[in-house]
N, C-alpha and C positions, 0 to 999 in steps of 0.2 A: 904120625903126624896128625892123624884123626884123634887120637887120644890127648893132645896136647890141647888141639882145637877145642875140643869138648871140655877141659880140665879149663882153660880161658874162659870158656862161655859159662860154666857154673860157678867159680870162683866171682867173678864179675855180677853175675845174678844173684848171688848170694852175701854181695857186698864183704867179702871174705879180706877184711885189713892186711892180713899176714903175706895174701898175695900180692897186695900193691908195694909191700916192704920186702918182698925177696927179689933181689938182683937178677936173680937167674931168670925170672920172666921176662926180663926187659934186656935181654941179652942180647948177642948178634944174629940168632935167626929169628928173634921176636918181630924184626920188621915184616919178614915174609908172612908171618901169622897174621899181622895187622892190616896187611894189602888184602888178604886174603878176606879177613873180617870185613872189610869195607865193602869188598866187592859182593860178598854174601849180602851184606846188609841192604846194598843199593836194590839187588835183585828182587830183594824181599820187600823193599819198600814200594814196588809197582803194584802189590795187593791193595795196601790201604789207600794209595793213592787212585788205584781203579775206582775201589769203592766212592772216595770221596768226589771223582768225575761224574761218575753215576748219580750220585745225590743233587750235586750241583745241575746237572743236566735236566733232572727229573725237576727239581722243584723251583726252576727259574726258566722253566721251557727253553734250555737250549739244544734239546735234541742230544745226540749221541755225541759226547765228546771226546777227544783223541787224546790219548795221553802222548807223553813223549818216548821215542823211541828207545831201545835198551843202550845203545852206545850213548846218547845224550843223557840217561840215567847215569852211567856210570864214570863218565866223564866230569859231570856235576858233580858226582859224590865224593870223587877225588879233589876236585877243584875245593868243596866245601870243605873238606878234611884239613887241608894245607892251610887255608883260611882262619879255621877256627883253633888250628895248629898255632900259627903264627900268633893270632891274637892272645891268646892263653900264655905262649911264651914271651911276648913283650910284656902285657899286662904281669903276669906272674913274677918274671925274673929281671924286668928292667925297672918298671915303673912300681911295682908294689914287692918287693923283696923282703923276707925274713932276714933276721941276720944269720941265717944258718942255710940260707937259699943257695942250692948248690946244682942246678939241674938244666940238662943240654936240651936243644930243640928235638933232639931223634927220641929220646924219653918221653917227652910230651906227646911227640906225634903218634908213639906207640898207646900210650895210654886213653888218648880220643881215640883210637880205632879199638880198642878194647873195649871200652867203656860203651860201644856201639850194641854190645850183646844184650841187654832187655829191648832195643828195638827189634831185634830178630823176633818175638814175642807177636810182632804186628804180624806177622804171618796169618793168624785168627781172625782179623777182618778182612773178611769175605763179602760181609753186604755192609752198607750203609747204617745198619741199626748199630752195628759195633763198632764206628766210628769213636764214640767215647772213650773206648781202650786204647786208643793213640796217645790221650792225655796221660793215662797212667804209667804205659811205657817211657813217654818223653821224662815223665817226673822220675821215675827209676833211673833213666838215664842220666839225669842231671845230677842225681845221688851219687852214683857211682864213679862220676866226674869230680863231685866236689871232694869225695872220700880220698879218691886218688892224688887230686892237685894238695887236699893236705899233706898228704906224705911226700909228696914230691918236692914241693915247695919249702917244704918245712915249716908251716905255719904252726903257731901255737893253738889257734883254735878253729871254728870251722867257719867265724863269720866272714873272714878274709876269704878264705875260699869260695864261699857262697857269692860274694860281692864281685870276685874277679870273675868266676862261672856265668854268674848270669847278667851281668851287669849290662849286655846288650838286649836282652831281653826286658829288665826293668826298663831301660831306655825307651824302647818300643812302646810299652804300656804306658809309660807316663806320655808319651808322644800320641797315640792313640786316645788316651783321656783326654789331653790338652782339645783333639781334634771334634770329640764329642761337646765339650763345652764352648769352644768357640763358635761352633755352627748349629747350637740348640737344636739336635738331632733328636727326633721324637721315636720311640718304640710302638708303633701300634700297628 
C-alpha cells in the first residue's frame, strides 16, 4: 500500500501523463488512496496555515492567533474536495464537454485527490519567511489538475482545461481588481 501511495505521489509530482492515462490507477481501490491523500494533505496543511497565522498575528498586532482544530481541518478538506470535484464535473462534462468526453464523477473525485500531491511539499513551510513557497506548490497543483482534466475530459488542447480549472480563481481575481478600481485603494 505504501508503495502505491509513493508511486501516485511521485507520478503526480513529475506530471507523468501516462499515469493519468492508465485506467488501473483510477480503478476500484483508488478511491481509498484518494481519501488517504486528502487526509494526509489536510494534516500537512496545518503547517503552512500556522506559519500564516504567526505572520498575520505579528504584523497586525493580533497577538497569538489560534488555528482551527484538527477535526475542523479534516472536515473542511473533505467538503472542499467534494465541492471542487462537483464544480469540475459539472463544468467539464455538462457545460463544456468535448465530443469525446466520457468521464464519471468518481474519476474526477480521485483525480482531484491525487493532484493534491504537490501541496504535500508545504510541509517545509515552517516559518513565515517560507510562505512564498505555498504559491509554487499551488501552481504545481493546478498544473497537475489541468493535465489530468485534459486527459479525463478528452480535450483537444490545454486552453479549455485551463479555463475549466482556473475559472473560479480568474473570476475572484477580476472581482478583487474591480474592488481596487471602485474604491481607489492606495498602497502606501
